[in-house]
N, C-alpha and C positions, 0 to 999 in steps of 0.2 A: 663612504657614502655614495650612493648611486647618483648618476648625473640628473640634473633637474629636468622635468618634462619639457619638451620642445613644442610650443604651441603651433609653430608653422608646420612641423612634421605631422601633428595631429590633424590640422586643417587639410593637409594633403590627402589624408586617408578619408576624411569626412566629405569634402566638397564634391567629389565625383558622384556622390550618392544623395547630395542635397541635404546632408545632416549636419551642417556646420553650426546650426543653432545650439547644439550640445555645448559648445564653448562660449555661449553668450555671456556667462557670468565669470569667465576665467579670471579676469583682472580683480574680482572681489574675493577670490579664493586664497587662503594661505598655502604654504608649501605642501603641507600634509593633504589638504583637500585636492590641490592640483594633481598630486601623485595618485591619489585615489581615483580621480576621474580619468586620468591618462591611462592608468592600468586597465580600466574597464574598456576604454575605447580601443586600446591596442589588442584586446582579446576578441573584438567583434569580427564576425564574418559577414561583412556588409553586403557582399554579393549574394550570399544565401538569404539574408534578411530581405533584401529587395525582391528576390525571386519568390520567397514565401508570401510576401505581401501581394505581389502581382499575380500569384497563382501559377507561376511558371514551374515550380517544383512539382514533379509528378505526384498527384494525390490520387489514391485509389477511388474509383467510382463505386462507393460502398452500396448505393442504392441498387445499381445494376448487379453487383456481385451478390447482394442479399437475395435478389429475385431468382438467382439460379443456384443458390446454396442448398445444401442438404443438412438435416439434423446430424449432430456428431455421434459417433459410437461412444457409449458410456456405460458405466455400471450404475444402474438405478438404485434408489434407496430401498425399494421393495425387494429387489434382488439381494442386496447386501443383508437385509434383515432375515431373509429366508435361508441364507447360507449358500445361495446359488453360486456356481463357478462363473467367474468373469470371463470375457472373450479371450483374455490372455492366460486363462487356465488356473486362476487362483481363487480360492474360497476366502471368505472373511477370516476365518481362523488361521488359514495359511499366511495370509497377508499380515495379520497381526503378529504372528510369530516371527515372520521375516523382518518386520519393522523393529520389534523388540531387539532382535539380534543386532541390527545396525545401531541402535541407540546404545546398547550395552558396549558396542565396540568404539563408541565415541565418534561415529562417522557422520552424525547429523548436527548441523549447525542451524542458526536462525538468522534471517535478514528481516529486520523490522524497519519499515519506511515511516519516518516521523518528521517529515518536513513541513507540516502544516501548522499555521497559527490558529488560535481559537477565536478569531475575530467574528466569524459567523455565530458564535455562541455568546458573544458579548464578553469574551474572555481575552485579556490582553497578554497572554503568555502562549508558549507553545501548546498545541492541543495535548500533547503527551502529559502535560502537568495538570490536566483537567481532573477534578475530583469526582469520579463517576461512581465510586462505591456506594450503593444505596443506604447502607447503614454505617459503613466504615469511613466513608470519604476517601478511600484509597484512589489514587490517580490511575489513569490508564497505564502509565509506564510501570508503576508499582505492580499492578495486577499482572502485566506481561512478564516482568522480571521474576515475580513469585511463581508463575507457571513454569518458567525455565528452571528455577531452582528446585521445584517440586519434581520436574522430569528428571533432573540430574540425580536427585535422591532415589527416585524409583529405579533408575537404570544403572546407578553406580558410576556414572561417568559424566564429566562436565558437558554441558550443551552450550556451546559458545554463540554469543549473540553479536551481530554486526548491525549497529543502529545508524541508519542514514538520516541525517538532518538536512536542512536547506540553509542557505546563507542568513536567512531571517531568524532561524530558530537555533542555529548551531551554538552560539555563545551562551544563550539562555539555558539550552539543554545541558551543556557541559556543567554549568553552575548548578543546575537542578540535580543532576546526578551526583555531583560532588557533595552537595549539601545533605543528600540522603545516603551517604556512604555506599554509593554505587548499587543501592538496594540489594546488598549482600553478595554481589558478584565480584569475583576477584579481577585483578588487573587484566589477566589474559582471557577472561571469560566474557568481557564486554569491550568491544571495539567500536568507537564512535567516529564516523566519517561524514563528510559533507558532499552533497551532490552538486552538479554544475548548474549554470543558469543560462537563460535566454532573455534578451531584451524584449520588452513590449512595445508595440508601435501604435500610433493613433490609427483608428480604423478607417478614417476618412482620407487621411493624407499619407500614411505610411511613415510619418516622422517618428523618430525615437522619442519616447516619453521620458521625462526627467522626474525622478522621485524627489530630488533636492537639487540645489544649484551645483553640488559637487558629485552627483550620483545619478546614473541612469536608473530607470525603473527596470529592475531585473527580476524575473520570475524563475522558480525552480524549472529545470528542463524536463521535468516529468520523470516518473519512475522508469522510463525507458533509458534514463541516464545512469541507472544503478550499476550496470556492468562497467562502464567506463570509470565511475567513481570508486568502485571496488578495487579496480586495477590501480588508479592513480594514488589511492590512499595506502596501498600496501596490504589491504585486507585479503586480497586473493593469496598472497604469499603467506600471510598469517594462517589462513585456512590449510594451506599446503603443509605447513610446519606442524600443525596440530592434528593432522589426519582427518580433516573434515572432507567428506566426499559428496554429501547431499545437503541441500539447503532448503529449509522450510521458510517460505516467503509470505509475509502478510503485512497489513497496514495498521498503524497505531490506534486508529479510531474504533477498532472492533474488539471489544473485550471478550467476546464469545469465541474468538479464533481458537480452534483446537490445536494449539501449538504442539508441534512434534507428535501428532496423532499417530500411533504405531501402525494402525490399519492403513492409512493413507500412504505413509512412508513404505509400508510393505508392498502395496499394490504397485507403487511406483517402481520398486526394485524388481519385483517378480515379472512385471511387464517389460522390463529393461527399457523403460521410458527415460527420455532425457528431460521431459517436462510434463509433470502431472498437475492437473487443475482440479480444485474442488468446486463444485457447482451446486447451486440450489435451484429448486424448480420454481419458475416464474408463476405467479398466480393470475396475472393478466398480461395481454400483449404489450401494455403500456408501461410495465414495470421498468424503473430506471436502472436497469442492469445491462452490462454488456452481454452479447448473445454469442455462445459458442456455436460455430457452424463449420461445415466442410465445404471448401471451395477447391475444385480441381484436385481432390485427393489430399488437400492439406487442411489442418485445423487452424481456424482463425477465431478472433473475437471481434465482433462488430459492435461499436458503441450503440447504445439505445438511440442517441441523437442522430446517428447516421442510418438507422434501420427504418426503412419505409414501412408505413402502416400495413400495406397489403402483404408484405412478407411477415411482419410481426403477428398478423391475425391468421396466418395459414394454419390449417388443422391437419392432424393426422387421421388414419383410418378409424381410430377410436374416438375421434372428436376432441382430443386434447390438443394443446398447442404443439405444433411441429417443432418450433424453436423454443423449447421449454427451458433449456440449460442456461441459467444466468451466472455470470461471472462475479465473484465476490473478492477478487484480488487475493486469493490464497492459492499458492502453487508450491510444488516441490521440484527443485532444479537439480540436475546432475551438475556437479562442479566442472567436470571436464567439458560439458556443453557450454556453460558460462564462459569459460576460457576461450573456447573456440569461437564464441559469438563476439568476442572483442573485435574480430575482423568485420562484423556486421554492424558495429555500433553507429557508424556513419550512414548506413544504408536503411536503417529503420525509418519508416515514414513519419513526418511530422503531422500532428493533429492541431488544427487551428481552432481556437475558441475565442469568442467575443465576450469580454467581461468588463466590469467596472474597474477602473484603476484611477486612484487619486494621482495628481501630477502637479508639476510647477509650470505655469503658463509663461508666455513671452515677457510678462511684466513681473515675474518672480512671485506671483500669488499662487497659493495652493488652491486647486480646483477639486471639488468633490462631486463627480458627475452623478446625476440621477439615473441615467441609463447606461448600458454598456457602451463603452467608448474605445476599448483597447483590443487589439489582437494579441493573443499570447500563443506561443508555439511550444508544443510538448511532444516528447516521444513516450510511448507506452511500452511497459515490459511485456505485455501480452503479444506484442507484434513479433516477439521471438518464436511464438508458436509454430508458424509455418516452417521454420528452419530446424525444428527439433525432430529428432528420430523418435518414432513410435510414441507420440504424445497421447495421453489418455485423460479422460474426464471421469470423475467419481462424484455421484450425488450424495450430499449430506442434507439432513433436515436443517432448515433455516433457524429453528428454535435452538439448535445446539451448535451453530457455527457462525451466525451472522446477525449482528445488531450494531450497525455503524453509528457513531456519534457525529452528526453533521449539522443539525439544525437547532436553532434556538428554541426555548420553550414557547408553546403556542402553535407550532407547525403540526402537521398531521402525523409525521413519521420522523424517525431518526433524531428525536430530541433526547435530552438527558432522562426525562421521565420514561420515555419509550424504551430506552436502552436498559435502564434500571429495572423496569418491569420484566424484560427478557431475562436479565440476570437472576432476579429473585425467582421467577417461574422455573428457570433451569435448576436452581438449587433446590427448590420445592420438589421437582420431579426426582432428583437424585435421592433426597431424603425419604420420599414416600416409597420409591423402588427399594430402598434398604429396610423398609418396614417401620419407619418412623411415622408419627402422627403429629400434625401441626394444628393447633386450635385455630378457630376462625379468625381471620384478620392477622394472624401471626406471620411475620416475615423473618426469614433466616438467610443471612449472607455467609458464605463460606469462603475463607481465604484459601487460595490454591496450596498454601503451605500446610493446611489441615487436610485437604482432599483435592486432588487434581481433577477428578472426574467422578462419575457414578461409581466406578470400581473402587476408587479411593473412599468414597462415602460409605459404601458397603462394608469396608474394612474397619471403619472406626465407630459406626453407629450401631447400637444394639437394636434388634428388632423390637418393636413396641415402645421405644423411647418416645416420650411426648414433649413437645415444645409448647409451653403455655404463654410465653412472651417472646417478642421480637428480639433477636440477638445476632451478633456478628461472631462467628466462630473464627478466632484469630489464631494464626500459626506463628511459630518462631523460626 
């Protein structure tokens, strides 16, 4: 049994930074609770936290950078549709053929980021367990796993998924996956690992916030922590052992993500890109999407909250938005680049966000703030972009790639109803393109195990088939 925690040693760490309040309830805690709190304190980089709070850690002047940025080189949607050749010399058909080749060789894996809770949706479980299927009630995670199984069937090779949780969702996610028999994925086809954390501090004082008497308020360290977590968990070694060379990255809240899309993978490979990003066209300067830009010859994403209005409203010669390319957190990574970027994991900039956080006050009472009260520190995966060789951006239609579940019913956008409407509209388009007819008001939801995409629907639906009632086409 390990030695009991030493309160004096912990105070020696905390006092130079004015954080000794963390041990205010030490004598009320049992041995297990003391060990829990001591373990959290010992992992803290208090010098870094102080510097972040005081603004001493170099933070990019995003407003200034945005004003001298240029639009990114990209393959636009209209060019893809016309079969035009991309700047890197690939047509749509060539890219698709190259992507299929990589998928058939088992070289493509998937990183799924699933660290979020469903609290904003009024859902007290991991967001991955949210039942989003409009007719089926299928959860987000079920839909993603079915897409991966469908891709494996189509290409004849396993598509291995690396599912990143957070400390607040990890145990529940493990139990959820086990209860559903891993959604049909074998032991070596689904690897679950947990990302790291950063403490939250009071925005006014810089004091560490306490979630409970025996626990700091710890938040996920952002998807920029993915690379370090992949390495620490052994997932990178798992990829090497199974021949994975490219990784399709996306977030759990987006059921429209075109997982392992052969064309996107193919463009990535033919361009010899180390990091390829899917973009959607912004419809207004104020869209809440990160902005792909070129700064000093390097590709960056500048968050919408850091993008000044004058830059966002800039127009091109045709009157369109100069900065049209919105980031939707869908990327393809070269595995060799991710391994190389391990050396960069500590140099990625922190992004500071002011958010609401419940905490325990000095009297041991739980406080539920009405206004943002906490500073949270995160690193973002897209900050690897400037370090990647030959990064490219490919535009996809929002209707076919991006409908994130973020808001509770009643909001204008990104609600369950909004997402379900996108899903049903996509499936209707696929059916009608295959020659099917849907009666007025009829809704059809298609399991990925029945058809992964429009191509799959065309293979199973006879032209002229009529749907007279709403139904869920369920796969096995």
